[in-house]
N, C-alpha and C positions, 0 to 999 in steps of 0.2 A: 559163664553164667553166673558164678557169685558176682563179679566183677560188674556185669551188666544191670543186676538187679539193685548194685549201689547207686549206680549212675543213675538208675530210676527214681531211688529214694532221694539223691540229691536233687534231681529235675524237680520232684516235686514238691518239696522243700522251697525251693525258687520261686515258684506260681504265686501270686499275692493270694492270700488267704479269699478274699472276695469270689475268686473266680469259684473256688470250690464250696463256698456256702450255697445251700437250698434254702433258706430261711431268711435270711436280713441283708440289705444294702446298707454297707457301714459307710458312714460320715462323721469326720473328725469336726470338732466343733470350740475351735480357741475363742475364750472369752475373758474380758477384763470384769471379774465381779469383785474385786477387792483391791484393785491398783489405782492408780491417779487417773483414770478416765474410765471407772466404775460406775461413775453418776448417769452417762448415756451406756455402757457395756451392759448393765444389768438389765436393762429393758429390751435391748437388741436381742440378748441372747435368750428373753422371755419368748419374744417374737418368734424367734428361731424354732424353738422346742415346741409353741404353741402350735406352729404350723407344720411340724413334722407329725405331731401327735395326731391334729387333723387330717393330713394325707395318708397317714396309717387307716385311720377310722375310714376313710374314703376306699380303702383296699390296699393301698401304699401303690409301689410302683411293678407294674407288671405282676400282680400278685404277690410280691415281694415285702416285707417289712421294712423302714427306713430304720435303722439303727444307729440314733445321734450318741458319740463318744465326747462327752462334752470336759475339758480341763479349763481350771481357772488358771490362767498363767501372770494374772497380776500386771499386765503391761509389761513386761520383763523380756527382752527379746532372745536371750539364753533359755529360760523358761520355755517359751514358744517351740523352738529349734528341737529341745527335749521333749517337748510333747507331742511335736510331729513324726519325730523318730517312732514314736511310740504308736501314734496312729498308725503308720505304716505297718509296723509288725502286727498290727492287727487285721489291716486288709482293708483300710479303706478305698473308695473309688472316689472320692470327692472332699472337700473340705470347706467348711464358712468358716473364713478366718475372720481378723479384726483389725489390728492396728497398723499404721504406716510403715512403723521402725520392722515391725515383725514380720508384716506381709512384705516386704521389699528384700528382708533379707530371707526370705523363703523362696525369691523367685526362681533362682538358678534350682532350688530342690524340687520344687514342685513341676517344673518344666524335666527335669531329667526322670522322676519318678513317673510324669505324665499325670498328675492329679490335678484337675479342677479346683481352683481355690477362688472361691465367691466371697471376697472379703467384705469388710466394713471400712476398708482404705480406700477412699476414693483419689486417691494420687495420681496426677493425670501419667507417670512415670508407666504405669501399668496399664494403658490402654492400647499400647504398641503392642501387636503381637510379635514385631521380630524381636523385641526384649522381654518380654513378658506374656509366652504364648499361651500359657495358663490359666491365668489371671483374669477375672471376670468382676464385674459389682455391678447393682440396679441402679445407683443413682449418676446423674453428671458428675464426672471428675471434678476436684474442688477448684482447678484452675479456672474450668468452663462455666463453674457456679459463682466466683469470684469476679469472671468477666462478665456475664448478665446480669450480676448485682449493680456493678460500676455501671452499665450501660443504663439501665434503669434509672439511675439515680440522675446520671448525665441528661437522660431524655427528660426527665422530670424537675432540673432544676430551673430554678426561677431566679434565681441570684445573677448579680452582674459581674463580669470578668471570667476568668477561667475559675471553673471549682477548684477548691485544695482538698485535697485528701490524704489522710494518715493511717497509718498500718501498726495494729498491734495485735502480735502473736507470740507462742513459745518459741523458745528456741531449740527445737525439735524437729525430726523430718515430718512430723503432720501439722506444724505451724508454718514449717519453712515450704512446704510441697507447692502452694499454689502462689507465693510473693511476687516470685519474677515475673511470673503469666500477668498477675493484677496489675503491676508497675509498668510493663510495657503497654498493655491495653489501657490504662488511663491516660499515661503518656500520647499515645496515638489519638485517645480521643479527646484532648485537648486539657486535660486535668492538671493541676500541679500538685505533687508530690511533697507534702510539706515535713512530715515527720514519720520515725519510723522507733516502736519501741518493743522490749521483750516483756512478758509478764508469763510465768509460770505457771504450769497447769496446776501446782498446789500453791500457790500464792496467796496471801493472807491478806495481802496489803498490794495496791497499784498506785497509792497516793505520787510517790515520784515521777514514775513514767509520765502520769497523768497531766501531771503539772508542766512538764516537757512539751507533752501534746498539745495541752490549753495556751501555751505560748505562742504556738503556731498558727491558731485561731483556724481551724480547718472546720470544712463545712461537712466534711463527712471523715467517719474513722470507720476502719474495718477491725472486727475483732477474731480472730484466728484461734480461740481455746475452746474450751468444753462449758457446759453449764456451770459448775463450780467455780472455774475463775471468770468467765463472764460476770457471774451475778458480784464478784469482789471489785470488776472496774466499773460496771454500772452504778454501784452503790458508792465507793469512791467519787465516780464523775459527778455523781449526784450530791455530793460534801461540797466538792470545788466549784459547784455553780456551771458544770461545761455546757454549751447550747450545740455541741455538733451532732449529727445525725448519726448515730450509731447502728452498724450493721454487721450481722453475724452469719459466720458458716455455718454448717449445716448439723451440728453437735453444740453451737454455743447458745442458742434459745430455743426452748421451748415450753409447756407449760411447769415443769420443775424448775424452771429458771424465775418464772414469775412468783413462784412460791417463795424461793430462795432471796430474790432481787426488791419485792414488792413493788412501791409505786417508783424505785427508782428505774424498772424496765420499761416503763412507759414510753411509748414511741418509737424503741428499738425495732429495727428489720430483721427477719430472720430469713436466710435463703436454706429452702426446704427443698426435697426431692421425692415428696409422697402427698398424698389426701391427708386431711385431718381426721382424726378419729370420731368426729361424729358427723361428716362429710356421707352424702348420698352417694351409692355404687354397693355392687356386690359384695366387694373386698370388705368395706367399711363395716356392711352391714353384718358379713361372716366373723370378722373381728371381734363385732359388739356381743355377738352372740356366745361366742368362745369365751370371751372373758366377763360375761354376764353382766354386761353394760359396765363395767370398771375403768376409767377412763385410761387411758394408755397413749404416752408420750410418741412424738414422729419417729423416734430411734425403734422403737417396738415395731412399729408399721412397716418399717424397712427392712428390718429382721424376717419379718413374716412373707414379705415379697421377695427377698432373697433365696428362701427356701422356695418360693413358688416357683420360680424362673429356672434355679438349679432342678426341681422335679418336671420341668415340663423339658428340660434337655434328657433327663433319664427316661422319660416315657418317649420320648423320640428315639432316643438309641436303642430302647429296648424293643420298641416296633421293626427296629432293623434287624433285630437277630440276639444283640449281644448289649453288654452292660459295661464298658472297663471305661477307665479316664479317658481315654482316646476317643473312642464311641461317644460318650457323653460332651467333648469337646468341640467334637465335630457338628452333633447337632445342635448345641447351643449356639454354634456361627452360623445356623438356619433360621435362626429368629429374626424377623421381620415384621417391625412393630406388633411385637407381642404384646398384650395387654393383660398383665397380673391382675386383674378382677379388679380393675380402678386404681389400685394402691400408688402407682407410678406411673410419670408419661409412659407412652409406647415405650417399649425395648426391641432393639436392631444391633445386632454382631454380625459381623463378618469375620472370614479369615484375617483380612488385613485391617478390620478397625473394629475393637472390643470396647469404643465408647459407646454406653445403652441409648444415651441420646445426649441432647444439648438443652436441655431445659431447666432452669429454675423456678422454682416456685415460691414467691415472695409473701412473707406473712409481717404482720406490725401487729404489737403489743397494743391492743386499744381496749381500756375499759377493764383493765387486768386478764384479758381473753386473746389469743391468737387470732387475729382477722385477716382473711385473703386480699392480699392487694391486686396481686396479677402473676403470669406466667410469664417469664422473660426467655425465649428462644434465639438460638444464636445460630446463626451459617456452621454448618458442619467443615471447616476449613481442613485440609490436607495438612498444612504448615502446622496447624495446634495439636495433632496427634503426638499424646505423648510428651506433650510441654504444659 
C-alpha cells in the first residue's frame, strides 16, 4: 500500500502543473528587451502583453485567466533555453517566442514537450510540420516575403535590361534565413545578383560594405537587419550618394526607423505583414483604444495579433473539453482564412502546412511617413514549404 501511494505521488508530480491549475492558463513569453533586437523586441512584447490583458478583461479563455510569464533573454540562445526549462517547470501550455536562433534551437524541445510555440521568428524552416510540428507564427515567412518583394519590384521595373539586385544582411540565422530563397527566385525572374555584403545588427558604420555595393550599381538592394542597423545603412548610403532602391524585411523599417534615419529613409520600401496603426478595422480601433491613441509600430501590432491567433486556438481546444499543448496545436491547425480582427491578412494552417499566408504588405517611406503601396500575394507552392 505504501509503495502504491508513493507511485501516486510520483505520478502526480509528473503531470504538467497547468493540468492541475483551476485558475490560470500559463503562457511563456520569450522577449528581447535589452539585446541586439530590442529595438523591435520591446514593442512586440508590449503588443503581446496588451493583447493578453485585453483577453483577460473579456473573460479570458473558457473562464480562465491567461498568466503570461515573461523572460528577457537578451537575444542569447543559451538564456532562452534556460528560460524555456523554467517555463516548463511552471506548467505552461503554450509559448510566445521571439528570435530565429533561439526559436530554431527550441524546435525539438517544444515538439518533445508538445508546447505550441507562436514565435516572432518567421523563418521558413519553421513552417514545415514534418520538421517543426509545434511551431506557428502569424506573418508570411521571411522567404515568402522576400520573394513577394522581389516579384513586386520586378513587375514594376521600368529600366532597360535585366534588373540588378544586391543583398545586405547580418551573418546570423535571422539574416541568413531567406537569402537562398531570395537569390533563387531573383534568378528565376531573370534578375542579376551583383553584390552581397554582411552588416552586423550592432553595426555603427556600413561604409565599407556600401562602397562595394555601390560599385556594382544595383537597381535594388535588400536590407535584412532590424531598425537600428537599417538606419546605419541608409544614413551611410545617403552620404555616399547611392541611388539604388532599398527594400527591407519586416523588422527593418517602421516609424522608429524614420526617427533614426531621418530623410535618409525617404523612398525605402518595407515588407510588412500587418495593418498600420492608423488603419481602419476593428483590430486597429481596439489597439488605438487600449493604447490611448499612442502610436505603435508594426511589431506591436504583430505581437497583438499573435496573441489573438493563439487565443483562438485555445478557445477552440477548450470548446472540445481540454486545454493542452496537443489540443491547442490540433485546434490551430483547423484555422482557415481566420481573421485576427483585420490586423493581418487571413490566416490558415493545416496539419501539413504551417504557412499562415503568402502575402506581403508593402509600405514606402514618403514624406516621413509609411504609405501603403500594395499587397503582393504569391502562390502557395508545395516545393517552397520550409524553404
